[in-house]
ChimeraX commands (.cxc) that place a marker at each C-alpha (Angstrom):
marker #1 position 122.03,47.07,-89.85 radius 0.5
marker #1 position 125.67,47.78,-90.38 radius 0.5
marker #1 position 127.19,50.44,-88.19 radius 0.5
marker #1 position 130.16,52.64,-88.79 radius 0.5
marker #1 position 133.21,51.80,-86.72 radius 0.5
marker #1 position 135.65,54.44,-85.49 radius 0.5
marker #1 position 135.09,56.88,-88.36 radius 0.5
marker #1 position 137.37,55.01,-90.77 radius 0.5
marker #1 position 134.69,54.05,-93.27 radius 0.5
marker #1 position 134.65,50.41,-92.18 radius 0.5
marker #1 position 131.24,48.87,-91.62 radius 0.5
marker #1 position 130.54,46.11,-89.14 radius 0.5
marker #1 position 127.38,44.01,-88.88 radius 0.5
marker #1 position 125.08,44.05,-85.87 radius 0.5
marker #1 position 122.62,41.48,-84.52 radius 0.5
marker #1 position 120.80,39.95,-87.54 radius 0.5
marker #1 position 119.58,43.13,-89.14 radius 0.5
marker #1 position 118.56,43.63,-92.74 radius 0.5
marker #1 position 121.15,44.50,-95.35 radius 0.5
marker #1 position 120.55,48.21,-95.71 radius 0.5
marker #1 position 123.96,49.74,-95.70 radius 0.5
marker #1 position 125.98,52.60,-97.06 radius 0.5
marker #1 position 125.57,53.11,-100.76 radius 0.5
marker #1 position 122.32,51.13,-100.91 radius 0.5
marker #1 position 120.22,54.29,-101.22 radius 0.5
marker #1 position 119.71,55.70,-104.70 radius 0.5
marker #1 position 117.87,58.98,-105.06 radius 0.5
marker #1 position 115.47,59.04,-107.96 radius 0.5
marker #1 position 113.88,61.86,-109.87 radius 0.5
marker #1 position 110.76,63.38,-108.34 radius 0.5
marker #1 position 108.66,62.02,-105.51 radius 0.5
marker #1 position 108.86,62.64,-101.81 radius 0.5
marker #1 position 111.98,61.65,-99.93 radius 0.5
marker #1 position 109.92,59.42,-97.60 radius 0.5
marker #1 position 108.61,57.52,-100.66 radius 0.5
marker #1 position 112.17,57.01,-101.90 radius 0.5
marker #1 position 113.31,55.82,-98.46 radius 0.5
marker #1 position 110.29,53.49,-98.23 radius 0.5
marker #1 position 111.08,51.92,-101.63 radius 0.5
marker #1 position 114.70,51.27,-100.62 radius 0.5
marker #1 position 113.72,49.79,-97.24 radius 0.5
marker #1 position 110.96,47.68,-98.82 radius 0.5
marker #1 position 113.34,46.31,-101.45 radius 0.5
marker #1 position 115.86,45.26,-98.81 radius 0.5
marker #1 position 113.13,43.75,-96.62 radius 0.5
marker #1 position 111.71,41.67,-99.48 radius 0.5
marker #1 position 115.13,40.29,-100.38 radius 0.5
marker #1 position 116.32,39.81,-96.77 radius 0.5
marker #1 position 115.55,37.35,-93.99 radius 0.5
marker #1 position 112.30,37.50,-92.04 radius 0.5
marker #1 position 112.21,38.25,-88.32 radius 0.5
marker #1 position 115.33,40.43,-88.50 radius 0.5
marker #1 position 115.53,43.79,-86.80 radius 0.5
marker #1 position 115.87,47.05,-88.71 radius 0.5
marker #1 position 118.38,49.66,-87.71 radius 0.5
marker #1 position 117.27,52.33,-85.28 radius 0.5
marker #1 position 115.66,55.48,-86.63 radius 0.5
marker #1 position 118.81,57.40,-85.75 radius 0.5
marker #1 position 121.01,54.97,-87.73 radius 0.5
marker #1 position 118.63,55.12,-90.70 radius 0.5
marker #1 position 118.73,58.93,-90.72 radius 0.5
marker #1 position 122.50,58.75,-91.07 radius 0.5
marker #1 position 122.40,56.06,-93.77 radius 0.5
marker #1 position 119.82,57.86,-95.87 radius 0.5
marker #1 position 121.10,61.36,-95.07 radius 0.5
marker #1 position 117.65,62.60,-94.11 radius 0.5
marker #1 position 115.65,63.71,-91.09 radius 0.5
marker #1 position 113.94,61.50,-88.54 radius 0.5
marker #1 position 110.34,62.44,-89.51 radius 0.5
marker #1 position 111.10,61.22,-93.05 radius 0.5
marker #1 position 112.34,57.87,-91.68 radius 0.5
marker #1 position 109.34,57.57,-89.35 radius 0.5
marker #1 position 106.94,58.17,-92.25 radius 0.5
marker #1 position 108.68,55.52,-94.37 radius 0.5
marker #1 position 108.59,52.99,-91.49 radius 0.5
marker #1 position 104.92,53.80,-90.81 radius 0.5
marker #1 position 104.12,53.11,-94.46 radius 0.5
marker #1 position 106.05,49.82,-94.32 radius 0.5
marker #1 position 104.00,48.88,-91.24 radius 0.5
marker #1 position 100.74,49.72,-93.01 radius 0.5
marker #1 position 101.54,47.41,-95.95 radius 0.5
marker #1 position 102.59,44.62,-93.57 radius 0.5
marker #1 position 106.35,44.55,-94.17 radius 0.5
marker #1 position 107.40,45.41,-90.63 radius 0.5
marker #1 position 106.09,45.34,-87.09 radius 0.5
marker #1 position 106.99,48.21,-84.78 radius 0.5
marker #1 position 107.39,47.12,-81.16 radius 0.5
marker #1 position 107.58,50.11,-78.87 radius 0.5
marker #1 position 110.79,50.02,-76.86 radius 0.5
marker #1 position 112.11,46.97,-78.72 radius 0.5
marker #1 position 112.55,48.15,-82.31 radius 0.5
marker #1 position 111.21,47.55,-85.79 radius 0.5
marker #1 position 111.14,43.96,-87.04 radius 0.5
marker #1 position 110.63,42.43,-90.47 radius 0.5
marker #1 position 107.41,40.42,-90.59 radius 0.5
marker #1 position 107.71,36.80,-91.71 radius 0.5
marker #1 position 106.14,35.77,-95.04 radius 0.5
marker #1 position 103.27,33.90,-93.33 radius 0.5
marker #1 position 102.33,36.99,-91.33 radius 0.5
marker #1 position 102.55,39.46,-94.22 radius 0.5
marker #1 position 99.46,40.94,-95.75 radius 0.5
marker #1 position 98.89,39.91,-99.38 radius 0.5
marker #1 position 100.45,42.32,-101.88 radius 0.5
marker link #1:1,2 radius 0.2
marker link #1:2,3 radius 0.2
marker link #1:3,4 radius 0.2
marker link #1:4,5 radius 0.2
marker link #1:5,6 radius 0.2
marker link #1:6,7 radius 0.2
marker link #1:7,8 radius 0.2
marker link #1:8,9 radius 0.2
marker link #1:9,10 radius 0.2
marker link #1:10,11 radius 0.2
marker link #1:11,12 radius 0.2
marker link #1:12,13 radius 0.2
marker link #1:13,14 radius 0.2
marker link #1:14,15 radius 0.2
marker link #1:15,16 radius 0.2
marker link #1:16,17 radius 0.2
marker link #1:17,18 radius 0.2
marker link #1:18,19 radius 0.2
marker link #1:19,20 radius 0.2
marker link #1:20,21 radius 0.2
marker link #1:21,22 radius 0.2
marker link #1:22,23 radius 0.2
marker link #1:23,24 radius 0.2
marker link #1:24,25 radius 0.2
marker link #1:25,26 radius 0.2
marker link #1:26,27 radius 0.2
marker link #1:27,28 radius 0.2
marker link #1:28,29 radius 0.2
marker link #1:29,30 radius 0.2
marker link #1:30,31 radius 0.2
marker link #1:31,32 radius 0.2
marker link #1:32,33 radius 0.2
marker link #1:33,34 radius 0.2
marker link #1:34,35 radius 0.2
marker link #1:35,36 radius 0.2
marker link #1:36,37 radius 0.2
marker link #1:37,38 radius 0.2
marker link #1:38,39 radius 0.2
marker link #1:39,40 radius 0.2
marker link #1:40,41 radius 0.2
marker link #1:41,42 radius 0.2
marker link #1:42,43 radius 0.2
marker link #1:43,44 radius 0.2
marker link #1:44,45 radius 0.2
marker link #1:45,46 radius 0.2
marker link #1:46,47 radius 0.2
marker link #1:47,48 radius 0.2
marker link #1:48,49 radius 0.2
marker link #1:49,50 radius 0.2
marker link #1:50,51 radius 0.2
marker link #1:51,52 radius 0.2
marker link #1:52,53 radius 0.2
marker link #1:53,54 radius 0.2
marker link #1:54,55 radius 0.2
marker link #1:55,56 radius 0.2
marker link #1:56,57 radius 0.2
marker link #1:57,58 radius 0.2
marker link #1:58,59 radius 0.2
marker link #1:59,60 radius 0.2
marker link #1:60,61 radius 0.2
marker link #1:61,62 radius 0.2
marker link #1:62,63 radius 0.2
marker link #1:63,64 radius 0.2
marker link #1:64,65 radius 0.2
marker link #1:65,66 radius 0.2
marker link #1:66,67 radius 0.2
marker link #1:67,68 radius 0.2
marker link #1:68,69 radius 0.2
marker link #1:69,70 radius 0.2
marker link #1:70,71 radius 0.2
marker link #1:71,72 radius 0.2
marker link #1:72,73 radius 0.2
marker link #1:73,74 radius 0.2
marker link #1:74,75 radius 0.2
marker link #1:75,76 radius 0.2
marker link #1:76,77 radius 0.2
marker link #1:77,78 radius 0.2
marker link #1:78,79 radius 0.2
marker link #1:79,80 radius 0.2
marker link #1:80,81 radius 0.2
marker link #1:81,82 radius 0.2
marker link #1:82,83 radius 0.2
marker link #1:83,84 radius 0.2
marker link #1:84,85 radius 0.2
marker link #1:85,86 radius 0.2
marker link #1:86,87 radius 0.2
marker link #1:87,88 radius 0.2
marker link #1:88,89 radius 0.2
marker link #1:89,90 radius 0.2
marker link #1:90,91 radius 0.2
marker link #1:91,92 radius 0.2
marker link #1:92,93 radius 0.2
marker link #1:93,94 radius 0.2
marker link #1:94,95 radius 0.2
marker link #1:95,96 radius 0.2
marker link #1:96,97 radius 0.2
marker link #1:97,98 radius 0.2
marker link #1:98,99 radius 0.2
marker link #1:99,100 radius 0.2
marker link #1:100,101 radius 0.2
marker link #1:101,102 radius 0.2
marker link #1:102,103 radius 0.2
view
């Protein structure tokens, strides 16, 4: 995930993370915020490389301007549908196409 550098609005990439960056989140009408966050994360995961690492929950809360429980719920949902694998202490990783559950 990109991270903000020195408060100047410049974004720098970090270790092979998916392309969810500033401005990639579009709020829609209705629905829960966690559903909206899930849809944005899922869209980026499907179009991005497999086996990459998602940003930390703290970074995602900043990017999506929401609270951590909302991010956790969206990540949990992504894990349930087989888009990501959560490894405690290591991070959240995109699951490769061969390992994904059928949609």
